[in-house]
matplotlib code that plots the C-alpha trace (Angstrom):
import matplotlib.pyplot as plt

x = [95.4, 98.9, 98.3, 101.9, 102.7, 99.5, 100.4, 104.0, 102.5, 100.1, 103.0, 105.0, 102.0, 101.2, 104.7, 104.0, 101.1, 103.1, 103.5, 100.4, 98.1, 98.1, 98.1, 95.0, 96.6, 93.4, 93.6, 97.0, 97.8, 97.5, 99.6, 102.9, 102.2, 105.0, 103.2, 105.1, 103.7, 101.9, 100.4, 97.9, 96.2, 93.9, 91.8, 90.0, 86.8, 88.8, 90.5, 93.9, 95.6, 98.1, 100.1, 102.6, 104.4, 103.4, 100.2, 100.8, 101.4, 98.4, 97.1, 94.1, 91.1, 89.0, 85.7, 86.3, 85.1, 81.6, 81.2, 81.9, 79.3, 76.8, 77.3, 76.9, 73.8, 72.1, 72.8, 71.3, 68.2, 67.8, 65.7, 64.5, 67.8, 66.3, 63.6, 66.4, 68.4, 68.3, 70.1, 70.8, 74.1, 74.6, 76.1, 77.6, 80.6, 80.7, 80.4, 77.8, 75.7, 73.7, 72.3, 71.5, 69.6, 67.7, 66.6, 65.4, 68.1, 67.6, 71.1, 71.1, 73.0, 75.1, 78.5, 78.4, 79.4, 75.9, 74.6, 77.6, 76.8, 73.2, 74.5, 76.9, 74.1, 72.1, 74.9, 75.3, 71.6, 72.1, 75.6, 76.7, 80.2, 79.9, 83.5, 84.7, 81.8, 82.9, 86.5, 85.9, 83.7, 86.5, 89.0, 86.8, 86.2, 89.9, 91.2, 93.6, 92.9, 95.6, 93.8, 93.0, 92.3, 95.2, 94.6, 96.7, 94.4, 91.3, 92.5, 93.4, 89.9, 88.2, 90.3, 89.7, 86.3, 84.3, 82.2, 81.4, 80.3, 78.1, 76.6, 75.9, 74.2, 72.2, 71.0, 70.1, 68.2, 66.0, 65.6, 67.7, 70.0, 69.0, 72.2, 74.0, 75.9, 79.2, 79.0, 78.1, 81.0, 83.4, 82.4, 82.6, 86.0, 87.3, 85.9, 87.5, 90.8, 90.8, 94.2, 94.2, 96.4, 95.4, 95.6, 93.3, 90.8, 90.8, 90.0, 87.4, 85.4, 85.3, 81.7, 80.6, 82.3, 80.9, 77.1, 77.5, 79.7, 83.2, 85.6, 88.0, 85.4, 83.6, 80.2, 77.7, 78.1, 75.5, 72.5, 73.0, 70.4, 72.4, 75.6, 74.0, 72.6, 75.8, 77.6, 75.0, 75.5, 79.2, 78.9, 76.6, 77.8, 81.1, 83.6, 82.5, 81.3, 83.3, 81.3, 80.5, 84.1, 85.2, 82.6, 83.5, 87.3, 87.2, 83.8, 83.7, 81.8, 84.2, 84.7, 87.5, 88.9, 91.0, 93.8, 94.5, 92.8, 90.3, 88.6, 86.8, 84.7, 84.2, 81.3, 82.0, 85.8, 87.7, 88.2, 91.1, 92.4, 94.9, 96.7, 98.5, 98.1, 98.1, 94.5, 92.8, 90.5, 87.6, 89.5, 90.2, 93.6, 95.0, 97.5, 95.0, 92.4, 94.9, 96.0, 92.4, 91.8, 94.9, 93.6, 90.3, 91.9, 94.6, 92.2, 89.2, 87.2, 84.5, 80.8, 80.1]
y = [112.3, 111.2, 107.8, 106.8, 107.3, 105.4, 102.4, 102.4, 102.3, 99.5, 97.4, 97.9, 96.8, 93.6, 92.1, 89.8, 88.2, 86.6, 82.8, 82.3, 81.3, 78.7, 79.0, 77.4, 74.1, 72.4, 74.2, 72.9, 75.9, 78.1, 75.9, 77.2, 80.9, 82.3, 82.9, 86.1, 88.1, 91.3, 94.2, 96.9, 99.6, 102.4, 104.1, 107.3, 108.5, 111.2, 108.3, 108.5, 105.2, 104.8, 101.5, 99.6, 96.3, 94.0, 95.9, 95.8, 92.0, 90.0, 87.2, 84.8, 86.8, 83.7, 84.6, 88.3, 87.7, 86.9, 90.7, 91.4, 88.8, 90.1, 93.7, 92.5, 90.4, 93.3, 95.5, 92.8, 91.7, 94.1, 92.8, 89.8, 88.2, 87.9, 85.5, 82.9, 83.4, 85.0, 87.9, 86.4, 85.3, 81.6, 80.8, 77.7, 77.0, 78.7, 75.4, 73.7, 71.0, 70.3, 73.9, 73.9, 70.6, 71.6, 74.8, 73.1, 74.4, 78.1, 79.6, 81.7, 84.6, 85.4, 85.0, 81.4, 79.1, 77.9, 81.5, 82.5, 79.6, 80.9, 84.4, 83.1, 81.1, 84.3, 86.1, 83.2, 83.5, 87.1, 87.1, 85.4, 84.9, 85.0, 84.2, 87.1, 89.3, 88.8, 89.3, 92.4, 93.9, 93.6, 95.0, 98.0, 98.8, 98.4, 100.1, 97.2, 95.7, 93.1, 91.5, 87.9, 84.3, 82.3, 79.2, 77.0, 78.0, 77.5, 73.9, 73.2, 74.4, 72.1, 69.1, 69.4, 71.2, 68.2, 70.0, 72.8, 70.2, 68.6, 72.0, 72.7, 69.3, 69.8, 73.2, 71.6, 68.8, 71.5, 73.3, 76.3, 76.5, 77.4, 76.4, 73.0, 72.2, 71.7, 75.1, 76.8, 75.2, 76.1, 79.8, 79.8, 78.2, 80.8, 83.7, 82.6, 82.2, 85.9, 87.4, 91.0, 93.2, 95.1, 98.3, 96.8, 95.7, 99.0, 100.9, 98.4, 98.6, 102.4, 102.6, 100.9, 103.8, 106.5, 105.8, 103.7, 106.1, 105.1, 108.1, 106.1, 105.9, 109.1, 107.4, 105.4, 101.7, 100.9, 102.9, 104.4, 101.9, 98.9, 100.1, 100.4, 96.9, 95.3, 97.0, 95.7, 92.1, 92.3, 93.5, 90.6, 87.8, 88.7, 87.1, 83.5, 82.4, 85.0, 88.1, 89.0, 88.8, 90.8, 93.5, 93.6, 94.0, 96.1, 97.6, 97.8, 96.0, 93.5, 90.5, 88.0, 85.2, 82.1, 83.5, 85.8, 88.9, 91.1, 94.2, 96.6, 99.7, 102.9, 104.6, 108.3, 107.8, 105.0, 101.3, 99.3, 96.0, 93.9, 90.6, 88.2, 84.5, 82.9, 82.2, 81.9, 79.0, 80.7, 81.0, 84.8, 86.4, 86.5, 89.3, 91.1, 91.2, 92.5, 95.2, 96.3, 96.4, 98.6, 100.8, 101.5, 101.9, 104.3, 106.4, 106.1, 105.5, 102.8, 102.6, 102.5]
z = [130.6, 129.7, 128.3, 127.7, 131.4, 132.4, 130.2, 131.7, 135.2, 134.3, 132.9, 136.1, 138.2, 136.3, 136.3, 139.3, 137.4, 134.6, 135.0, 137.0, 134.1, 131.3, 127.6, 125.8, 124.8, 123.9, 120.6, 119.4, 117.2, 120.3, 122.5, 121.0, 121.6, 123.9, 127.3, 128.1, 125.2, 126.3, 124.4, 125.2, 123.2, 124.2, 121.4, 122.4, 120.8, 118.8, 117.0, 118.7, 119.6, 122.4, 122.7, 124.7, 124.3, 121.4, 120.7, 116.9, 116.8, 115.4, 117.5, 117.3, 118.6, 119.1, 120.9, 120.5, 117.0, 118.4, 118.9, 115.2, 114.0, 116.6, 115.3, 111.7, 112.5, 114.3, 111.3, 109.0, 110.9, 113.8, 116.7, 114.8, 116.0, 119.5, 118.4, 118.0, 121.2, 124.6, 126.4, 129.8, 131.5, 131.2, 134.6, 132.9, 130.8, 127.5, 125.6, 127.8, 126.1, 129.2, 129.3, 125.6, 125.8, 128.9, 127.3, 124.1, 121.8, 122.6, 123.5, 126.6, 124.9, 121.8, 123.5, 124.6, 121.8, 121.0, 120.7, 118.6, 116.2, 115.8, 115.1, 112.6, 111.0, 110.8, 109.0, 106.6, 105.6, 104.6, 103.0, 99.9, 101.1, 104.9, 105.9, 103.8, 105.0, 108.7, 107.9, 105.8, 108.4, 111.0, 108.4, 107.7, 111.4, 112.3, 109.1, 108.7, 105.4, 105.9, 108.8, 107.9, 109.0, 110.5, 108.5, 110.8, 113.7, 111.6, 110.7, 114.3, 115.4, 112.9, 113.8, 117.6, 117.7, 118.8, 121.4, 119.0, 116.4, 119.1, 119.9, 116.2, 115.7, 118.9, 117.6, 114.2, 115.9, 117.5, 114.2, 115.3, 112.3, 108.8, 107.1, 106.9, 110.1, 108.3, 106.7, 109.9, 111.7, 108.9, 109.0, 112.8, 113.0, 110.5, 112.3, 115.6, 113.7, 112.7, 113.6, 114.7, 117.0, 120.1, 118.1, 115.5, 118.1, 120.0, 116.8, 115.7, 118.9, 119.0, 117.8, 121.0, 122.9, 120.7, 120.4, 117.3, 115.4, 114.2, 114.5, 112.3, 109.5, 110.4, 110.1, 112.1, 111.8, 114.5, 115.9, 119.4, 120.6, 119.2, 120.7, 124.1, 123.9, 122.8, 125.6, 128.0, 126.7, 127.0, 130.6, 131.5, 129.2, 127.6, 130.0, 130.0, 133.4, 135.4, 134.3, 137.9, 139.0, 136.1, 136.6, 140.3, 139.5, 136.3, 135.9, 132.1, 129.3, 127.7, 125.5, 125.9, 123.8, 124.7, 122.5, 125.4, 124.2, 126.0, 124.6, 127.0, 126.4, 128.5, 126.7, 125.9, 126.5, 125.0, 124.0, 125.3, 124.1, 125.9, 124.9, 127.2, 126.3, 129.8, 130.9, 134.2, 135.1, 133.3, 130.0, 130.3, 130.1, 133.6, 133.1, 130.8, 133.5, 136.0, 133.5, 133.0, 136.7, 137.1, 134.3, 136.0, 139.4, 138.3, 136.2, 138.6, 135.4, 135.0, 134.2, 138.0]

ax = plt.figure().add_subplot(projection="3d")
ax.plot(x, y, z, "-o")
ax.set_aspect("equal")
plt.show()
């Protein structure tokens, strides 16, 4: 497969989609990101990376970071994690307080905000410096040791993260957090403020395409069983409340973030990361989703 030609064809196809979405302005530090930015990177399981556009430019990965903390938590505690949260699609907004209250403080899955807070709390209980542990885990997987928190974004998250604070307090009221609420929120806001590029993310997610083995590190970072299960969770829960629509259009396990990034996995083949800041109504990159749909259509490759 000629990836350079494929990427050029995708860029040509997605041009009409620019200008149809809206940048995430409810986080002030993200509101100023130029909406026309676009980058895409494909990392194959032999470790090669193919890029186009601004694929080397770091951006705020936001909820994509939930996959890193999930991977780390599964390494630390294994299946014990699932005694604290579920594995089902939420069918509700990713920050729903109503669903969490109705279900007695047990988050539906690890990719909604309440579930991600529980996963972060789990990592905190097993790491002396959890913020650094999460950042360093992403650095190692991506082989970019300069990847770091965007402190302006982290501050912006803290100053406007009222719903996340409400979720954390509701979790604590049901006895679902082991660490102080303020500390959990601080770690969570920093993990969401990680800045990485499409190329970084495509490399970092390769273990999910390669039975848990990182071709970049030449070692297993997850078991084959863990990689399978994380892919399953991304397929059913990774795209906020539009997981069905995304599976219908794209057909790949994926995780998105309101910074405009999406990472998708084709097991046995490649990982692909795309960045375009304009979001659709569900909070997913509008142009990025179109680019991934074009990818699977042009290559006739998906999990289905």
